[in-house]
C-alpha positions as CSV (number, residue, x, y, z in Angstrom):
1,A,8.0,-163.8,-84.6
2,P,11.1,-164.2,-83.4
3,V,12.5,-161.2,-80.7
4,Y,16.4,-160.0,-81.7
5,R,18.4,-157.7,-79.5
6,L,20.1,-154.8,-81.1
7,P,20.9,-151.3,-80.0
8,S,17.9,-149.8,-81.3
9,P,17.1,-145.8,-80.6
10,P,14.6,-144.9,-78.2
11,I,12.0,-142.1,-78.7
12,S,14.2,-139.2,-79.6
13,S,12.7,-137.3,-76.8
14,R,13.4,-139.8,-74.0
15,Q,16.0,-139.4,-71.9
16,L,18.3,-142.4,-71.1
17,P,17.3,-143.7,-67.5
18,S,20.2,-144.5,-65.1
19,Y,21.0,-147.8,-64.3
20,Q,22.7,-149.8,-61.6
21,A,25.8,-151.4,-62.2
22,V,26.3,-154.9,-62.2
23,D,29.1,-156.9,-61.7
24,E,28.7,-160.0,-64.8
25,P,30.4,-159.3,-67.7
26,S,28.9,-157.7,-70.9
27,A,27.1,-159.3,-73.5
28,T,28.3,-158.6,-77.1
29,L,25.1,-158.0,-79.1
30,S,25.8,-159.1,-82.8
31,F,25.2,-157.3,-85.9
32,T,24.3,-160.2,-87.5
33,E,20.7,-160.1,-85.6
34,I,20.1,-156.8,-86.9
35,I,20.2,-157.9,-90.6
36,V,18.7,-161.5,-90.0
37,G,15.5,-159.7,-88.0
38,Y,14.2,-157.8,-90.7
39,G,11.6,-160.4,-91.4
40,D,8.3,-158.5,-92.4
41,R,9.7,-155.4,-92.7
42,D,7.5,-154.7,-95.6
43,S,4.5,-155.0,-93.0
44,G,5.5,-153.2,-90.0
45,G,8.5,-155.1,-89.4
46,V,9.3,-157.5,-86.6
47,D,9.5,-156.2,-83.2
48,V,13.6,-155.8,-81.9
49,K,14.5,-155.0,-78.7
50,R,17.9,-154.1,-77.1
51,T,19.0,-155.1,-73.7
52,S,21.1,-152.8,-72.0
53,T,24.0,-154.7,-70.2
54,S,23.8,-152.5,-67.3
55,S,20.3,-153.2,-65.8
56,G,16.9,-154.9,-67.1
57,S,15.9,-151.8,-68.9
58,Q,14.7,-152.5,-72.6
59,Y,13.9,-150.4,-75.8
60,S,11.6,-151.7,-78.3
61,S,11.1,-150.4,-82.0
62,K,10.3,-151.7,-85.4
63,S,12.5,-152.9,-87.9
64,P,16.1,-151.5,-87.7
65,R,15.9,-150.7,-91.7
66,R,13.0,-148.3,-90.7
67,N,15.0,-146.7,-87.5
68,I,18.0,-146.0,-89.8
69,I,15.8,-144.6,-93.2
70,S,14.2,-142.6,-90.2
71,Q,17.2,-140.9,-89.5
72,I,18.4,-140.6,-92.8
73,G,15.4,-139.9,-95.1
74,E,12.7,-139.4,-93.1
75,S,13.3,-137.7,-90.2
76,S,12.5,-134.0,-88.7
77,E,13.2,-131.0,-91.6
78,S,16.2,-130.2,-89.0
79,Q,17.7,-133.6,-88.6
80,N,17.5,-134.1,-92.6
81,K,18.9,-130.8,-93.2
82,H,21.9,-131.8,-91.1
83,T,22.4,-135.0,-92.6
84,Q,22.5,-133.5,-95.9
85,I,24.9,-131.1,-94.7
86,M,27.3,-133.8,-93.9
87,A,26.9,-135.5,-97.2
88,Q,27.9,-132.5,-98.6
89,K,30.8,-132.0,-96.5
90,T,32.2,-135.5,-96.7
91,S,31.3,-135.7,-100.4
92,S,34.3,-133.1,-101.1
93,I,36.7,-135.7,-100.2
94,P,38.4,-137.6,-102.9
95,G,38.0,-141.3,-104.0
96,L,36.2,-143.5,-101.9
97,Q,36.8,-141.8,-98.5
98,S,33.9,-139.5,-99.2
99,N,31.4,-142.8,-98.9
100,L,33.2,-144.2,-96.1
101,R,32.9,-141.2,-93.9
102,F,29.5,-140.7,-94.6
103,G,29.0,-144.5,-93.9
104,A,31.0,-144.1,-90.7
105,L,28.8,-141.0,-89.2
106,M,25.6,-142.7,-90.0
107,T,26.7,-146.3,-88.6
108,S,27.8,-144.0,-85.7
109,R,24.5,-141.9,-85.1
110,W,22.5,-145.5,-85.5
111,L,24.8,-147.4,-82.9
112,S,24.5,-144.4,-80.4
113,F,20.9,-145.0,-80.5
114,G,19.9,-142.7,-82.9
115,R,21.5,-139.4,-81.3
116,V,25.1,-137.9,-81.3
117,L,25.2,-137.4,-77.6
118,F,23.4,-140.5,-76.2
119,S,23.9,-139.7,-72.4
120,P,21.8,-137.7,-70.3
121,A,23.5,-135.1,-71.6
122,H,21.6,-134.9,-74.8
123,S,18.6,-133.6,-72.6
124,E,20.3,-130.8,-70.7
125,I,22.0,-129.6,-73.8
126,K,18.6,-129.4,-75.7
127,N,17.1,-127.7,-72.7
128,N,20.1,-125.4,-71.8
129,R,22.1,-122.4,-73.6
130,Q,25.7,-122.0,-73.3
131,D,26.6,-125.7,-72.7
132,R,30.1,-126.8,-74.1
133,V,30.6,-130.3,-75.5
134,L,34.5,-131.4,-76.1
135,V,35.3,-134.5,-78.9
136,L,38.3,-136.4,-79.3
137,D,38.2,-138.3,-81.7
138,G,41.3,-140.8,-82.8
139,L,39.9,-141.0,-86.4
140,G,41.4,-138.1,-87.5
141,N,38.8,-136.0,-89.2
142,D,35.9,-133.3,-87.8
143,D,33.2,-135.1,-88.6
144,W,31.4,-135.8,-85.3
145,S,32.2,-132.9,-83.8
146,F,30.8,-130.7,-86.9
147,Y,27.5,-133.0,-86.9
148,C,27.3,-132.3,-82.9
149,A,27.6,-128.6,-83.2
150,L,24.8,-128.8,-86.0
151,T,22.5,-130.8,-83.8
152,Y,23.1,-128.6,-80.8
153,P,23.1,-125.2,-82.2
154,D,23.0,-123.6,-78.5
155,A,26.1,-125.4,-77.6
156,T,29.7,-124.6,-78.5
157,V,31.4,-127.6,-79.3
158,Y,35.4,-127.8,-79.3
159,S,37.4,-130.6,-81.4
160,L,40.3,-131.3,-80.1
161,S,42.4,-133.1,-82.6
162,S,45.2,-135.4,-81.3
163,V,45.8,-137.2,-84.9
164,Q,46.7,-135.2,-87.7
165,S,46.0,-137.4,-90.8
166,K,46.9,-136.6,-94.1
167,I,43.7,-136.9,-95.7
168,T,42.6,-134.3,-93.5
169,S,45.3,-131.8,-94.6
170,L,45.3,-132.6,-98.1
171,T,41.4,-132.0,-98.6
172,K,41.2,-129.0,-96.0
173,N,40.9,-126.2,-98.7
174,R,38.1,-128.1,-100.9
175,E,36.0,-128.9,-97.8
176,L,36.1,-125.4,-96.7
177,E,34.7,-124.4,-100.4
178,A,31.9,-127.1,-100.0
179,Y,30.7,-126.4,-97.0
180,Q,30.3,-123.7,-94.0
181,S,31.5,-124.6,-90.5
182,P,28.9,-123.7,-88.1
183,S,29.3,-120.5,-85.9
184,N,29.2,-122.9,-82.8
185,H,32.1,-125.1,-83.7
186,R,35.8,-124.9,-82.7
187,Q,38.9,-126.7,-83.9
188,I,41.9,-126.8,-81.9
189,H,44.8,-129.0,-82.8
190,H,46.4,-130.5,-79.6
191,A,49.7,-132.3,-80.1
192,S,49.3,-135.1,-78.2
193,I,46.5,-136.3,-75.4
194,T,49.7,-136.6,-72.8
195,H,49.8,-133.0,-72.7
196,P,46.9,-131.1,-70.3
197,F,43.9,-130.0,-72.3
198,P,43.9,-126.2,-72.9
199,F,40.8,-125.8,-71.0
200,P,40.0,-124.8,-67.1
201,K,38.5,-127.0,-64.9
202,G,34.8,-127.7,-65.0
203,F,34.4,-126.1,-68.4
204,F,32.4,-128.9,-70.5
205,T,29.0,-130.1,-70.0
206,A,29.9,-133.6,-72.3
207,V,33.1,-134.9,-73.2
208,I,33.0,-137.6,-76.1
209,F,36.2,-139.3,-76.4
210,R,35.8,-141.8,-79.4
211,F,37.9,-144.6,-81.0
212,P,41.0,-143.9,-79.4
213,V,44.4,-144.5,-80.7
214,V,46.2,-147.5,-79.6
215,S,48.9,-146.1,-76.6
216,S,49.8,-147.5,-73.5
217,E,47.9,-147.9,-70.2
218,A,49.4,-144.5,-68.8
219,V,48.6,-142.3,-71.5
220,Y,44.8,-143.7,-71.3
221,Q,44.5,-143.4,-67.4
222,Y,46.0,-139.6,-68.1
223,A,43.2,-138.6,-70.8
224,I,40.4,-139.9,-68.6
225,S,42.1,-137.7,-66.0
226,E,42.2,-134.7,-67.9
227,C,38.4,-135.7,-69.3
228,K,37.4,-135.3,-65.7
229,R,39.0,-132.4,-64.8
230,V,37.4,-129.9,-67.5
231,L,34.1,-132.2,-67.1
232,R,31.9,-129.7,-64.7
233,P,30.3,-131.7,-61.7
234,G,27.5,-133.9,-63.1
235,G,28.8,-133.8,-66.5
236,Y,29.1,-137.0,-68.9
237,L,31.9,-138.6,-70.4
238,E,30.6,-140.8,-73.7
239,M,33.1,-143.4,-75.0
240,S,33.5,-145.4,-78.3
241,V,36.1,-148.1,-78.1
242,L,37.2,-150.8,-80.4
243,D,39.1,-153.9,-78.9
244,L,42.4,-155.0,-80.6
245,D,41.0,-158.8,-80.4
246,M,38.1,-160.0,-82.2
247,V,35.5,-162.7,-81.6
248,K,35.2,-165.5,-83.1
249,M,38.8,-165.5,-85.0
250,G,39.7,-168.1,-87.6
251,N,43.7,-169.1,-87.5
252,R,44.1,-166.9,-90.3
253,A,42.8,-164.0,-88.0
254,R,44.7,-165.2,-85.1
255,R,48.0,-165.1,-87.2
256,A,47.2,-161.8,-88.4
257,I,46.7,-160.2,-85.6
258,R,49.6,-161.5,-83.4
259,D,51.9,-160.6,-86.2
260,L,50.3,-157.0,-85.9
261,K,50.7,-157.1,-82.1
262,V,54.4,-157.8,-82.7
263,R,54.6,-154.9,-85.0
264,M,53.1,-152.8,-82.5
265,Q,55.5,-153.5,-79.7
266,I,58.0,-153.4,-82.1
267,A,57.0,-149.7,-82.6
268,D,56.4,-148.5,-79.4
269,P,57.4,-150.9,-76.2
270,Q,55.2,-149.1,-74.0
271,V,51.8,-149.8,-76.5
272,S,49.0,-151.9,-74.3
273,L,48.0,-155.0,-75.8
274,K,45.1,-155.5,-73.5
275,P,41.3,-155.3,-74.0
276,V,40.7,-151.7,-74.3
277,S,37.2,-152.3,-73.5
278,D,38.0,-153.5,-70.0
279,N,40.8,-151.4,-69.1
280,I,39.0,-148.2,-69.8
281,Q,35.8,-149.5,-67.4
282,K,38.4,-150.0,-64.6
283,M,39.8,-147.0,-65.2
284,L,36.5,-144.8,-65.0
285,G,35.7,-146.5,-61.6
286,R,39.3,-145.7,-60.1
287,R,39.1,-141.9,-61.2
288,G,35.7,-141.6,-59.4
289,F,33.3,-141.5,-62.1
290,E,29.5,-142.9,-61.3
291,N,26.7,-144.2,-63.1
292,L,28.4,-146.3,-65.7
293,N,26.1,-147.5,-68.6
294,R,28.0,-149.8,-71.1
295,C,27.2,-151.7,-74.0
296,M,29.0,-154.2,-75.9
297,L,28.6,-154.5,-79.7
298,E,29.5,-156.8,-82.2
299,V,30.6,-155.2,-85.6
300,P,30.9,-157.7,-88.5
301,V,34.4,-158.1,-90.1
302,A,33.2,-158.8,-93.6
303,G,29.6,-158.9,-95.1
304,R,28.1,-162.0,-96.2
305,I,28.7,-162.6,-100.1
306,S,26.0,-163.9,-102.1
307,N,26.1,-166.9,-104.0
308,S,25.5,-165.1,-107.8
309,R,28.4,-162.7,-106.1
310,A,30.8,-164.9,-104.8
311,G,34.2,-163.7,-104.3
312,S,33.5,-159.9,-104.5
313,F,33.9,-157.8,-101.6
314,D,32.7,-153.9,-101.5
315,E,32.9,-153.9,-105.3
316,K,30.0,-151.2,-105.6
317,D,30.2,-148.1,-104.7
318,L,27.1,-147.3,-103.5
319,S,25.7,-144.7,-100.6
320,L,24.5,-146.0,-97.1
321,G,21.0,-143.8,-98.5
322,D,21.1,-146.0,-101.6
323,M,21.7,-149.1,-99.4
324,L,18.8,-148.4,-97.1
325,R,16.0,-147.5,-99.4
326,D,17.1,-151.4,-101.1
327,R,14.5,-153.3,-99.6
328,S,15.5,-156.5,-101.3
329,Q,18.0,-159.3,-99.8
330,Q,20.7,-157.7,-101.5
331,G,20.0,-154.6,-99.6
332,D,20.7,-156.1,-96.8
333,E,23.9,-157.5,-97.5
334,D,24.9,-154.4,-99.0
335,I,23.9,-152.7,-95.3
336,T,26.3,-155.3,-93.9
337,K,29.2,-154.6,-96.3
338,M,29.2,-151.0,-95.6
339,V,28.8,-151.6,-91.8
340,A,31.7,-154.1,-92.2
341,K,34.0,-151.8,-94.5
342,V,33.2,-148.9,-91.6
343,G,34.5,-151.1,-88.6
344,R,37.8,-152.0,-90.6
345,W,38.4,-148.5,-91.5
346,W,37.9,-147.6,-87.6
347,Y,39.9,-150.3,-86.5
348,S,42.9,-149.8,-89.0
349,R,42.8,-145.8,-87.4
350,C,43.1,-147.4,-84.1
351,Y,45.6,-150.0,-84.3
352,E,47.3,-150.1,-87.6
353,M,48.2,-146.2,-88.5
354,S,51.6,-146.6,-86.4
355,V,52.8,-149.4,-88.0
356,L,51.7,-149.0,-91.7
357,P,54.0,-147.4,-94.2
358,D,53.0,-143.9,-95.1
359,E,49.6,-144.8,-93.7
360,D,48.7,-146.9,-96.9
361,L,46.0,-148.7,-96.3
362,E,46.6,-150.9,-99.4
363,K,49.3,-152.7,-97.1
364,S,46.4,-153.1,-93.6
365,I,45.6,-156.8,-92.9
366,W,42.3,-156.1,-94.4
367,A,43.8,-156.2,-98.0
368,D,44.3,-159.7,-97.5
369,K,40.9,-161.3,-99.8
370,A,41.5,-164.5,-97.7
371,L,41.4,-163.4,-94.7
372,L,38.2,-161.6,-95.3
373,R,36.4,-164.8,-97.0
374,E,37.7,-166.6,-93.7
375,C,36.1,-163.8,-91.4
376,V,32.8,-164.2,-93.5
377,K,32.7,-168.2,-92.8
378,W,33.4,-167.8,-89.0
379,E,31.3,-164.6,-88.6
380,T,34.4,-162.8,-87.2
381,G,33.3,-159.7,-85.3
382,F,35.0,-156.2,-84.0
383,K,34.1,-155.7,-80.3
384,L,32.9,-152.1,-80.1
385,L,32.0,-150.9,-76.2
386,I,30.0,-147.9,-76.3
387,C,29.2,-146.1,-73.0
388,Y,28.9,-143.0,-70.6
389,A,29.6,-142.2,-67.2
390,Q,29.1,-139.3,-65.0
391,K,31.1,-137.1,-62.9
392,P,29.7,-136.9,-59.6
393,L,28.5,-133.9,-58.3
394,A,30.7,-133.7,-55.0
395,P,33.6,-135.3,-54.3
396,R,34.1,-138.3,-52.3
397,R,34.5,-137.4,-48.7
398,R,37.7,-139.5,-47.2
399,T,36.8,-140.6,-43.8
400,V,38.5,-142.5,-41.3
401,S,37.1,-144.9,-39.3
402,V,38.4,-145.0,-35.6
């Protein structure tokens, strides 16, 4: 059977190894390779390997469908309980946002190697008490920080929100009635990441910076500097960054992205249109971070359409769990559609909200069905960077050669 590459999770107790930096560009791992790699999933599945873009180390596992199911329905009792709590939390959201946010949460965990924290901080926090974790989430909700607090009950998790979405404010009271916030979860509203973080130096064991909203390079640099300041020596910065440009774009997609860039620059002339993933990696090096480990993923923009349902996109309101338990070819297509829908939502939150009137997603570029059809034909994908880097244990000594 063929071997396909994907970010499959390692054994839950295994600590990620230290990687050696390399100079070659990061290869992009396609999500379509995951779907076509199901093969003999009913008889044990094909061997699927993930190659790190920062070393020669590999992880291997069974079928990716089995990996996700084990995370959602067949995991340990505590993990299953956490998933149920998050499903209850997101179910309090009206409309289709409920399944979308829960799907986004589970997709993030899958792409994060099956863990909430994918850096070595995962093991450190599991083994130590009184650790602190900071989450900066550009998606405008506290789902990931809430899930982090459930997963690491001995750590205190702070959510520093720089985006106040209308969805959050309208459903806040309803969500509070549906679930009880963990005692180790702290929600802190912060006007902008351009302002100093309200924490002392060396306060956190890990900082999670997810899906930053498009900004100027100066804003990104300042945010990374603040992340380093509040990290303790040896602490880890984890990042999930979606690029503005996509891979394998057709003419309609190129026009849509070009028009979006023009509108973004009109709204903010200082906004950076460079590939964020490249900029972030350079900034991490300039700010003195070490042991960078990175992986570039390709997330589908639109799912494939079967012949029997040609012309339809996301027409069924299925939960991710239902899709994963459907072992048919239709189930595979539904998974791809859900992940694609999540990817489009991530993209809109990062790049379109500043130019959409009243943040109305019905006016998004993804409302164009012809664009989605083209993306299916061209197999267009989002470029997602998942990486972590470590703050040095000791500051670098500057010496002068004589």
